[in-house]
OpenMM code with the backbone's topology and positions (N, CA, C; nanometers):
from openmm import Vec3, app, unit

residues = "MET LYS ALA LEU ILE ALA ILE ALA ILE ILE VAL ALA ALA ALA MET GLY GLY TRP GLU ILE TYR SER TYR TRP LEU ASP VAL LYS GLU LYS GLU ARG GLN LYS TYR LYS THR GLU VAL VAL GLN GLN GLN ALA ALA THR ALA LYS LEU SER GLY MET VAL PRO GLN LEU GLU PRO ILE LEU GLU THR ALA GLN ARG GLN GLY ALA THR GLY LEU ARG ASN PHE LEU VAL ARG TYR GLY LYS THR ILE ASN ASP PRO ARG LEU ALA SER ILE GLU LEU ASP TYR VAL VAL LEU VAL ALA MET ASP ASN PRO ALA GLU ALA ARG LYS THR PHE ALA ARG VAL LYS GLN ARG ILE PRO ARG GLU SER PRO VAL HIS ALA ARG ILE LYS GLN LEU GLU LYS THR TYR GLN".split()
positions = [
    Vec3(5.9150, 8.3581, 3.3661),
    Vec3(5.8054, 8.3273, 3.4537),
    Vec3(5.6748, 8.3903, 3.4032),
    Vec3(5.6842, 8.5157, 3.3575),
    Vec3(5.5665, 8.5840, 3.3038),
    Vec3(5.5127, 8.5098, 3.1820),
    Vec3(5.6025, 8.4586, 3.1003),
    Vec3(5.5623, 8.3860, 2.9801),
    Vec3(5.4865, 8.2591, 3.0175),
    Vec3(5.5329, 8.1872, 3.1186),
    Vec3(5.4654, 8.0656, 3.1629),
    Vec3(5.3254, 8.0962, 3.2173),
    Vec3(5.3133, 8.2042, 3.2924),
    Vec3(5.1828, 8.2436, 3.3451),
    Vec3(5.0893, 8.2823, 3.2304),
    Vec3(5.1411, 8.3559, 3.1337),
    Vec3(5.0607, 8.3959, 3.0181),
    Vec3(5.0155, 8.2734, 2.9390),
    Vec3(5.1036, 8.1789, 2.9180),
    Vec3(5.0687, 8.0556, 2.8451),
    Vec3(4.9643, 7.9766, 2.9238),
    Vec3(4.9813, 7.9674, 3.0549),
    Vec3(4.8859, 7.8950, 3.1384),
    Vec3(4.7477, 7.9597, 3.1321),
    Vec3(4.7439, 8.0925, 3.1342),
    Vec3(4.6159, 8.1637, 3.1253),
    Vec3(4.5508, 8.1399, 2.9898),
    Vec3(4.6288, 8.1444, 2.8833),
    Vec3(4.5754, 8.1224, 2.7485),
    Vec3(4.5221, 7.9800, 2.7351),
    Vec3(4.5981, 7.8823, 2.7841),
    Vec3(4.5539, 7.7427, 2.7768),
    Vec3(4.4262, 7.7232, 2.8583),
    Vec3(4.4210, 7.7799, 2.9779),
    Vec3(4.3018, 7.7679, 3.0622),
    Vec3(4.1812, 7.8336, 2.9947),
    Vec3(4.2018, 7.9486, 2.9344),
    Vec3(4.0920, 8.0173, 2.8644),
    Vec3(4.0451, 7.9352, 2.7449),
    Vec3(4.1386, 7.8766, 2.6722),
    Vec3(4.1022, 7.7945, 2.5564),
    Vec3(4.0241, 7.6709, 2.6013),
    Vec3(4.0688, 7.6065, 2.7080),
    Vec3(3.9979, 7.4884, 2.7584),
    Vec3(3.8584, 7.5264, 2.8092),
    Vec3(3.8488, 7.6377, 2.8774),
    Vec3(3.7186, 7.6844, 2.9238),
    Vec3(3.6263, 7.7168, 2.8076),
    Vec3(3.6797, 7.7816, 2.7065),
    Vec3(3.6010, 7.8117, 2.5862),
    Vec3(3.5531, 7.6852, 2.5181),
    Vec3(3.6397, 7.5847, 2.5111),
    Vec3(3.6029, 7.4572, 2.4487),
    Vec3(3.4913, 7.3890, 2.5283),
    Vec3(3.5009, 7.3929, 2.6599),
    Vec3(3.3973, 7.3330, 2.7444),
    Vec3(3.2625, 7.4032, 2.7250),
    Vec3(3.2646, 7.5331, 2.7176),
    Vec3(3.1413, 7.6093, 2.6950),
    Vec3(3.0830, 7.5749, 2.5581),
    Vec3(3.1667, 7.5668, 2.4566),
    Vec3(3.1212, 7.5322, 2.3219),
    Vec3(3.0622, 7.3910, 2.3199),
    Vec3(3.1266, 7.2964, 2.3850),
    Vec3(3.0754, 7.1585, 2.3909),
    Vec3(2.9403, 7.1543, 2.4613),
    Vec3(2.9273, 7.2284, 2.5699),
    Vec3(2.8012, 7.2339, 2.6424),
    Vec3(2.6910, 7.2926, 2.5542),
    Vec3(2.7231, 7.3978, 2.4810),
    Vec3(2.6261, 7.4609, 2.3911),
    Vec3(2.5812, 7.3621, 2.2832),
    Vec3(2.6748, 7.2850, 2.2271),
    Vec3(2.6388, 7.1846, 2.1268),
    Vec3(2.5460, 7.0787, 2.1857),
    Vec3(2.5738, 7.0360, 2.3080),
    Vec3(2.4878, 6.9373, 2.3738),
    Vec3(2.3473, 6.9920, 2.3946),
    Vec3(2.3375, 7.1158, 2.4384),
    Vec3(2.2060, 7.1775, 2.4595),
    Vec3(2.1302, 7.1867, 2.3273),
    Vec3(2.1981, 7.2284, 2.2215),
    Vec3(2.1329, 7.2387, 2.0900),
    Vec3(2.0851, 7.1022, 2.0419),
    Vec3(2.1654, 6.9991, 2.0621),
    Vec3(2.1272, 6.8639, 2.0195),
    Vec3(2.0063, 6.8154, 2.0985),
    Vec3(2.0015, 6.8437, 2.2271),
    Vec3(1.8854, 6.8055, 2.3080),
    Vec3(1.7602, 6.8779, 2.2600),
    Vec3(1.7740, 7.0054, 2.2217),
    Vec3(1.6595, 7.0801, 2.1688),
    Vec3(1.6116, 7.0192, 2.0379),
    Vec3(1.7058, 6.9815, 1.9512),
    Vec3(1.6690, 6.9185, 1.8243),
    Vec3(1.5951, 6.7870, 1.8477),
    Vec3(1.6457, 6.7062, 1.9395),
    Vec3(1.5813, 6.5790, 1.9697),
    Vec3(1.4409, 6.6003, 2.0266),
    Vec3(1.4273, 6.6992, 2.1129),
    Vec3(1.2965, 6.7297, 2.1704),
    Vec3(1.2001, 6.7723, 2.0606),
    Vec3(1.2470, 6.8573, 1.9685),
    Vec3(1.1629, 6.9032, 1.8580),
    Vec3(1.1222, 6.7855, 1.7700),
    Vec3(1.2181, 6.6978, 1.7380),
    Vec3(1.1865, 6.5809, 1.6551),
    Vec3(1.0824, 6.4924, 1.7234),
    Vec3(1.0965, 6.4742, 1.8528),
    Vec3(1.0008, 6.3934, 1.9269),
    Vec3(0.8621, 6.4562, 1.9220),
    Vec3(0.8556, 6.5876, 1.9389),
    Vec3(0.7265, 6.6564, 1.9330),
    Vec3(0.6642, 6.6442, 1.7947),
    Vec3(0.7463, 6.6561, 1.6905),
    Vec3(0.6950, 6.6450, 1.5539),
    Vec3(0.6397, 6.5055, 1.5290),
    Vec3(0.7128, 6.4033, 1.5735),
    Vec3(0.6661, 6.2654, 1.5550),
    Vec3(0.5364, 6.2426, 1.6308),
    Vec3(0.5274, 6.2945, 1.7533),
    Vec3(0.4050, 6.2796, 1.8314),
    Vec3(0.2888, 6.3518, 1.7653),
    Vec3(0.3164, 6.4700, 1.7099),
    Vec3(0.2124, 6.5463, 1.6425),
    Vec3(0.1636, 6.4721, 1.5183),
    Vec3(0.2569, 6.4140, 1.4425),
    Vec3(0.2187, 6.3397, 1.3231),
    Vec3(0.1390, 6.2156, 1.3594),
    Vec3(0.1773, 6.1488, 1.4683),
    Vec3(0.1031, 6.0310, 1.5116),
    Vec3(-0.0388, 6.0697, 1.5528),
    Vec3(-0.0513, 6.1805, 1.6239),
    Vec3(-0.1835, 6.2273, 1.6644),
    Vec3(-0.2656, 6.2690, 1.5435),
    Vec3(-0.2004, 6.3296, 1.4451),
    Vec3(-0.2683, 6.3723, 1.3239),
    Vec3(-0.3213, 6.2530, 1.2462),
    Vec3(-0.2451, 6.1465, 1.2411),
    Vec3(-0.2861, 6.0285, 1.1649),
    Vec3(-0.4117, 5.9640, 1.2226),
    Vec3(-0.4391, 5.9866, 1.3501),
    Vec3(-0.5560, 5.9279, 1.4141),
    Vec3(-0.6823, 6.0114, 1.3945),
    Vec3(-0.6689, 6.1316, 1.3428),
    Vec3(-0.7851, 6.2182, 1.3242),
    Vec3(-0.8764, 6.1635, 1.2153),
    Vec3(-1.0034, 6.1844, 1.2337),
    Vec3(-1.1005, 6.1383, 1.1356),
    Vec3(-1.1142, 6.2398, 1.0220),
    Vec3(-1.1705, 6.1921, 0.9118),
    Vec3(-1.2006, 6.2837, 0.8025),
    Vec3(-1.1345, 6.2487, 0.6713),
    Vec3(-1.0486, 6.1447, 0.6687),
    Vec3(-0.9815, 6.1087, 0.5441),
    Vec3(-0.9852, 5.9570, 0.5276),
    Vec3(-1.0126, 5.9143, 0.4066),
    Vec3(-1.0162, 5.7702, 0.3796),
    Vec3(-0.8744, 5.7131, 0.3848),
    Vec3(-0.8585, 5.5918, 0.4316),
    Vec3(-0.7248, 5.5316, 0.4448),
    Vec3(-0.6487, 5.5186, 0.3125),
    Vec3(-0.7196, 5.5134, 0.2002),
    Vec3(-0.6536, 5.4996, 0.0707),
    Vec3(-0.5681, 5.6210, 0.0358),
    Vec3(-0.5974, 5.7350, 0.0966),
    Vec3(-0.5206, 5.8565, 0.0678),
    Vec3(-0.3938, 5.8697, 0.1532),
    Vec3(-0.3784, 5.7845, 0.2547),
    Vec3(-0.2623, 5.7945, 0.3436),
    Vec3(-0.1290, 5.7868, 0.2687),
    Vec3(-0.1072, 5.6870, 0.1806),
    Vec3(0.0225, 5.6823, 0.1104),
    Vec3(0.0444, 5.8031, 0.0193),
    Vec3(-0.0622, 5.8540, -0.0383),
    Vec3(-0.0503, 5.9716, -0.1250),
    Vec3(-0.0133, 6.0930, -0.0408),
    Vec3(-0.0731, 6.1050, 0.0772),
    Vec3(-0.0404, 6.2148, 0.1679),
    Vec3(0.1054, 6.2065, 0.2131),
    Vec3(0.1524, 6.0879, 0.2470),
    Vec3(0.2919, 6.0716, 0.2896),
    Vec3(0.3883, 6.1144, 0.1792),
    Vec3(0.3571, 6.0782, 0.0561),
    Vec3(0.4403, 6.1199, -0.0572),
    Vec3(0.4384, 6.2714, -0.0713),
    Vec3(0.3221, 6.3305, -0.0578),
    Vec3(0.3095, 6.4765, -0.0677),
    Vec3(0.3876, 6.5455, 0.0432),
    Vec3(0.3845, 6.4918, 0.1635),
    Vec3(0.4573, 6.5518, 0.2755),
    Vec3(0.6080, 6.5478, 0.2504),
    Vec3(0.6560, 6.4413, 0.1890),
    Vec3(0.7994, 6.4328, 0.1577),
    Vec3(0.8407, 6.5356, 0.0526),
    Vec3(0.7462, 6.5800, -0.0291),
    Vec3(0.7754, 6.6787, -0.1335),
    Vec3(0.7718, 6.8211, -0.0806),
    Vec3(0.7325, 6.8389, 0.0434),
    Vec3(0.7328, 6.9715, 0.1041),
    Vec3(0.6054, 7.0491, 0.0763),
    Vec3(0.6186, 7.1815, 0.0806),
    Vec3(0.5031, 7.2700, 0.0666),
    Vec3(0.4335, 7.2526, -0.0684),
    Vec3(0.5108, 7.2390, -0.1731),
    Vec3(0.4518, 7.2218, -0.3067),
    Vec3(0.3711, 7.0933, -0.3144),
    Vec3(0.4255, 6.9860, -0.2604),
    Vec3(0.3544, 6.8587, -0.2609),
    Vec3(0.2249, 6.8649, -0.1825),
    Vec3(0.2294, 6.9292, -0.0652),
    Vec3(0.1069, 6.9412, 0.0144),
    Vec3(0.0038, 7.0304, -0.0529),
    Vec3(0.0498, 7.1390, -0.1162),
    Vec3(-0.0439, 7.2262, -0.1863),
    Vec3(-0.1129, 7.1485, -0.2981),
    Vec3(-0.0351, 7.0737, -0.3759),
    Vec3(-0.0931, 6.9942, -0.4845),
    Vec3(-0.1895, 6.8887, -0.4307),
    Vec3(-0.1530, 6.8264, -0.3187),
    Vec3(-0.2404, 6.7277, -0.2561),
    Vec3(-0.3725, 6.7921, -0.2145),
    Vec3(-0.3635, 6.9096, -0.1514),
    Vec3(-0.4850, 6.9775, -0.1063),
    Vec3(-0.5725, 7.0216, -0.2233),
    Vec3(-0.5100, 7.0662, -0.3304),
    Vec3(-0.5877, 7.1069, -0.4478),
    Vec3(-0.6593, 6.9860, -0.5071),
    Vec3(-0.5887, 6.8754, -0.5142),
    Vec3(-0.6446, 6.7575, -0.5794),
    Vec3(-0.7449, 6.6826, -0.4918),
    Vec3(-0.7122, 6.6646, -0.3631),
    Vec3(-0.7952, 6.5812, -0.2767),
    Vec3(-0.8646, 6.6572, -0.1637),
    Vec3(-0.8403, 6.7861, -0.1521),
    Vec3(-0.8935, 6.8638, -0.0400),
    Vec3(-1.0438, 6.8578, -0.0253),
    Vec3(-1.1158, 6.8500, -0.1338),
    Vec3(-1.2624, 6.8481, -0.1277),
    Vec3(-1.3165, 6.7138, -0.0795),
    Vec3(-1.2329, 6.6096, -0.0829),
    Vec3(-1.2770, 6.4774, -0.0368),
    Vec3(-1.2392, 6.4512, 0.1083),
    Vec3(-1.1676, 6.5441, 0.1695),
    Vec3(-1.1222, 6.5284, 0.3083),
    Vec3(-1.2032, 6.6235, 0.3965),
    Vec3(-1.2418, 6.5752, 0.5120),
    Vec3(-1.3212, 6.6556, 0.6060),
    Vec3(-1.2371, 6.6954, 0.7262),
    Vec3(-1.2877, 6.7938, 0.8003),
    Vec3(-1.2229, 6.8330, 0.9251),
    Vec3(-1.2463, 6.7239, 1.0285),
    Vec3(-1.1600, 6.7045, 1.1199),
    Vec3(-1.0425, 6.7812, 1.1577),
    Vec3(-0.9155, 6.7453, 1.0804),
    Vec3(-0.9186, 6.6363, 1.0035),
    Vec3(-0.7980, 6.5949, 0.9321),
    Vec3(-0.7575, 6.6981, 0.8275),
    Vec3(-0.8525, 6.7555, 0.7581),
    Vec3(-0.8220, 6.8567, 0.6577),
    Vec3(-0.7528, 6.9762, 0.7225),
    Vec3(-0.8031, 7.0195, 0.8362),
    Vec3(-0.7425, 7.1331, 0.9062),
    Vec3(-0.5988, 7.1012, 0.9474),
    Vec3(-0.5758, 6.9809, 0.9928),
    Vec3(-0.4417, 6.9410, 1.0348),
    Vec3(-0.3443, 6.9419, 0.9172),
    Vec3(-0.3876, 6.8921, 0.8034),
    Vec3(-0.3028, 6.8917, 0.6836),
    Vec3(-0.2769, 7.0354, 0.6385),
    Vec3(-0.3801, 7.1191, 0.6436),
    Vec3(-0.3618, 7.2590, 0.6055),
    Vec3(-0.2649, 7.3301, 0.6996),
    Vec3(-0.2680, 7.2974, 0.8274),
    Vec3(-0.1738, 7.3581, 0.9213),
    Vec3(-0.0307, 7.3111, 0.8939),
    Vec3(-0.0156, 7.1859, 0.8527),
    Vec3(0.1170, 7.1387, 0.8100),
    Vec3(0.1650, 7.2209, 0.6906),
    Vec3(0.0743, 7.2462, 0.5983),
    Vec3(0.1071, 7.3269, 0.4804),
    Vec3(0.1464, 7.4691, 0.5217),
    Vec3(0.0740, 7.5255, 0.6173),
    Vec3(0.1042, 7.6608, 0.6656),
    Vec3(0.2475, 7.6681, 0.7162),
    Vec3(0.2866, 7.5718, 0.7972),
    Vec3(0.4210, 7.5716, 0.8550),
    Vec3(0.5267, 7.5583, 0.7452),
    Vec3(0.5002, 7.4742, 0.6465),
    Vec3(0.5985, 7.4529, 0.5396),
    Vec3(0.6103, 7.5714, 0.4443),
    Vec3(0.4990, 7.6357, 0.4132),
    Vec3(0.5007, 7.7431, 0.3138),
    Vec3(0.5437, 7.8768, 0.3744),
    Vec3(0.5464, 7.8875, 0.5056),
    Vec3(0.5742, 8.0151, 0.5712),
    Vec3(0.7082, 8.0752, 0.5320),
    Vec3(0.8090, 7.9946, 0.5095),
    Vec3(0.9417, 8.0466, 0.4749),
    Vec3(0.9423, 8.1113, 0.3360),
    Vec3(0.8735, 8.0487, 0.2426),
    Vec3(0.8748, 8.0976, 0.1045),
    Vec3(0.7655, 8.1995, 0.0755),
    Vec3(0.6504, 8.1834, 0.1390),
    Vec3(0.5364, 8.2685, 0.1078),
    Vec3(0.4569, 8.2973, 0.2354),
    Vec3(0.5047, 8.3912, 0.3187),
    Vec3(0.4362, 8.4180, 0.4450),
    Vec3(0.2928, 8.4672, 0.4276),
    Vec3(0.2660, 8.5378, 0.3210),
    Vec3(0.1289, 8.5861, 0.2984),
    Vec3(0.0339, 8.4684, 0.2771),
    Vec3(0.0760, 8.3703, 0.2001),
    Vec3(-0.0043, 8.2496, 0.1772),
    Vec3(-0.0247, 8.1741, 0.3085),
    Vec3(0.0793, 8.1681, 0.3912),
    Vec3(0.0693, 8.0992, 0.5199),
    Vec3(-0.0344, 8.1681, 0.6088),
    Vec3(-0.0289, 8.3008, 0.6174),
    Vec3(-0.1247, 8.3738, 0.7004),
    Vec3(-0.2673, 8.3586, 0.6480),
    Vec3(-0.2831, 8.3635, 0.5171),
    Vec3(-0.4162, 8.3510, 0.4561),
    Vec3(-0.4755, 8.2124, 0.4841),
    Vec3(-0.3956, 8.1092, 0.4655),
    Vec3(-0.4428, 7.9733, 0.4898),
    Vec3(-0.4726, 7.9522, 0.6377),
    Vec3(-0.3850, 8.0043, 0.7237),
    Vec3(-0.4074, 7.9911, 0.8679),
    Vec3(-0.5377, 8.0586, 0.9087),
    Vec3(-0.5620, 8.1777, 0.8581),
    Vec3(-0.6848, 8.2502, 0.8920),
    Vec3(-0.8084, 8.1711, 0.8473),
    Vec3(-0.8001, 8.1107, 0.7309),
    Vec3(-0.9120, 8.0324, 0.6794),
    Vec3(-0.9395, 7.9118, 0.7705),
    Vec3(-0.8329, 7.8440, 0.8139),
    Vec3(-0.8493, 7.7283, 0.9024),
    Vec3(-0.9021, 7.7722, 1.0375),
    Vec3(-0.8458, 7.8787, 1.0918),
    Vec3(-0.8868, 7.9271, 1.2240),
    Vec3(-1.0341, 7.9656, 1.2259),
    Vec3(-1.0796, 8.0272, 1.1209),
    Vec3(-1.2187, 8.0706, 1.1134),
    Vec3(-1.3132, 7.9502, 1.1054),
    Vec3(-1.2691, 7.8449, 1.0414),
    Vec3(-1.3534, 7.7296, 1.0161),
    Vec3(-1.3613, 7.6319, 1.1338),
    Vec3(-1.2571, 7.6247, 1.2156),
    Vec3(-1.2475, 7.5218, 1.3189),
    Vec3(-1.3067, 7.5708, 1.4517),
    Vec3(-1.3987, 7.4935, 1.5105),
    Vec3(-1.4562, 7.5324, 1.6403),
    Vec3(-1.3600, 7.5008, 1.7562),
    Vec3(-1.3884, 7.5585, 1.8700),
    Vec3(-1.3039, 7.5385, 1.9889),
    Vec3(-1.2989, 7.3922, 2.0328),
    Vec3(-1.4020, 7.3167, 2.0070),
    Vec3(-1.4111, 7.1777, 2.0530),
    Vec3(-1.3272, 7.0830, 1.9674),
    Vec3(-1.2763, 7.1290, 1.8572),
    Vec3(-1.2009, 7.0440, 1.7644),
    Vec3(-1.0682, 6.9997, 1.8260),
    Vec3(-1.0244, 6.8774, 1.7943),
    Vec3(-0.8939, 6.8325, 1.8436),
    Vec3(-0.7775, 6.9113, 1.7836),
    Vec3(-0.8024, 6.9862, 1.6788),
    Vec3(-0.6980, 7.0652, 1.6125),
    Vec3(-0.6856, 7.2043, 1.6751),
    Vec3(-0.7813, 7.2418, 1.7573),
    Vec3(-0.7826, 7.3766, 1.8133),
    Vec3(-0.6572, 7.4080, 1.8957),
    Vec3(-0.6055, 7.3093, 1.9670),
    Vec3(-0.4838, 7.3321, 2.0469),
    Vec3(-0.3664, 7.3699, 1.9569),
    Vec3(-0.3566, 7.3071, 1.8434),
    Vec3(-0.2493, 7.3399, 1.7494),
    Vec3(-0.2700, 7.4780, 1.6896),
    Vec3(-0.3931, 7.5151, 1.6647),
    Vec3(-0.4228, 7.6492, 1.6145),
    Vec3(-0.3773, 7.7529, 1.7160),
    Vec3(-0.4074, 7.7314, 1.8424),
    Vec3(-0.3649, 7.8232, 1.9483),
    Vec3(-0.2126, 7.8312, 1.9545),
    Vec3(-0.1462, 7.7182, 1.9333),
    Vec3(-0.0004, 7.7140, 1.9380),
    Vec3(0.0604, 7.7972, 1.8248),
    Vec3(-0.0001, 7.7934, 1.7075),
    Vec3(0.0531, 7.8632, 1.5907),
    Vec3(0.0003, 8.0056, 1.5764),
    Vec3(-0.0977, 8.0406, 1.6552),
    Vec3(-0.1696, 8.1667, 1.6392),
    Vec3(-0.0789, 8.2898, 1.6423),
    Vec3(0.0097, 8.2975, 1.7365),
    Vec3(0.0964, 8.4164, 1.7497),
    Vec3(0.1868, 8.4334, 1.6286),
    Vec3(0.2253, 8.3250, 1.5678),
    Vec3(0.3152, 8.3305, 1.4525),
    Vec3(0.2449, 8.3765, 1.3262),
    Vec3(0.1221, 8.3316, 1.3065),
    Vec3(0.0555, 8.3547, 1.1779),
    Vec3(-0.0605, 8.4509, 1.1827),
    Vec3(-0.0742, 8.5307, 1.2894),
    Vec3(-0.1803, 8.6312, 1.2963),
    Vec3(-0.1520, 8.7462, 1.2035),
] * unit.nanometer
topology = app.Topology()
chain = topology.addChain("A")
for resn in residues:
    res = topology.addResidue(resn, chain)
    for name in ("N", "CA", "C"):
        topology.addAtom(name, app.Element.getBySymbol(name[0]), res)
């Protein structure tokens, strides 16, 4: 009888553990989906910003797919032909991408963008969002 009770307790604990694990996976997946949605919305809003000629859009998309290195090369090559607020938005994308490999570069670039962008800019909200991370 004791063995049956022990087995029942173990099975119940295992089932409860599995339910908790499944719930945790669902919560994590919902967070990932929410983050992806926010990123897509941010990119859509960024694409509407003024300051860059439409001919550079495909080149920018290619650079974004290449990650931090691609964006850095894009900014070096075309940065002088792009104006704010679009330039600031691209630089903030670069900040987020380069932060893992080179946090000092991320902070330096963020400080440069923050100093240059006025409060009235459409990019200012994103600067405020990233401020605590890159100060």
